C-alpha positions as CSV (number, residue, x, y, z in Angstrom):
1,X,32.4,22.4,11.4
2,X,29.9,20.5,9.2
3,X,28.8,18.4,12.1
4,X,28.0,21.5,14.1
5,X,26.1,23.0,11.2
6,X,24.1,19.8,10.8
7,X,23.3,19.7,14.5
8,X,22.1,23.3,14.4
9,X,20.0,22.6,11.3
10,X,18.5,19.5,12.9
11,X,17.7,21.5,16.1
12,X,16.0,24.2,14.0
13,X,14.0,21.6,12.1
14,X,12.9,19.9,15.4
15,X,11.8,23.3,16.8
16,X,9.7,24.0,13.7
17,X,8.2,20.5,13.8
18,X,7.3,20.8,17.5
19,X,5.8,24.3,16.8
20,X,3.5,22.7,14.2
21,X,5.1,24.7,11.3
22,X,5.5,21.6,9.1
23,X,2.6,20.6,6.9
24,X,2.6,17.0,5.8
25,X,1.0,15.6,2.7
26,X,0.6,12.0,3.5
27,X,0.0,9.3,0.8
28,X,-0.2,5.5,0.9
29,X,2.4,3.9,-1.4
30,X,3.2,0.3,-2.5
31,X,6.9,-0.4,-1.8
32,X,6.8,-3.5,-4.0
33,X,5.9,-1.4,-7.1
34,X,8.7,1.2,-6.3
35,X,11.3,-1.5,-5.8
36,X,10.3,-3.3,-9.0
37,X,10.3,-0.1,-11.0
38,X,13.7,0.9,-9.6
39,X,15.2,-2.5,-10.5
40,X,13.7,-2.3,-14.0
41,X,15.5,1.0,-14.5
42,X,18.8,-0.7,-13.4
43,X,18.3,-3.9,-15.6
44,X,20.3,-2.6,-18.5
45,X,23.2,-1.7,-16.2
46,X,23.1,-5.2,-14.7
47,X,23.3,-6.7,-18.2
48,X,26.0,-4.3,-19.4
49,X,28.2,-5.1,-16.3
50,X,27.4,-8.8,-16.5
51,X,25.8,-8.8,-13.1
52,X,23.6,-11.8,-12.5
53,X,21.1,-11.0,-9.7
54,X,18.5,-12.9,-7.9
55,X,16.0,-10.7,-6.4
56,X,13.0,-11.9,-4.3
57,X,10.4,-9.3,-3.6
58,X,7.6,-10.3,-1.3
59,X,4.3,-9.9,-3.0
60,X,2.2,-8.7,-0.1
61,X,4.3,-6.0,1.4
62,X,1.9,-3.7,3.4
63,X,1.4,-0.2,2.0
64,X,3.5,2.5,3.7
65,X,2.3,6.0,4.6
66,X,4.8,8.7,3.4
67,X,5.1,12.4,3.1
68,X,5.1,13.1,-0.6
69,X,6.7,16.6,-0.4
């Protein structure tokens, strides 16, 4: 039943998208900053659970355009 509801919802969203009813608010973001900030939030959990991590984040990741809504 859930898969049918999801399918109907997706079809409805597609119909609205194709009709131009969705308004996008596009913004350029830096994924390196988001990844770094997220990992910083998890740092205490890593220490508490004694997880030693090695994380390499590429410095020059191109910016990404996203819908901020």
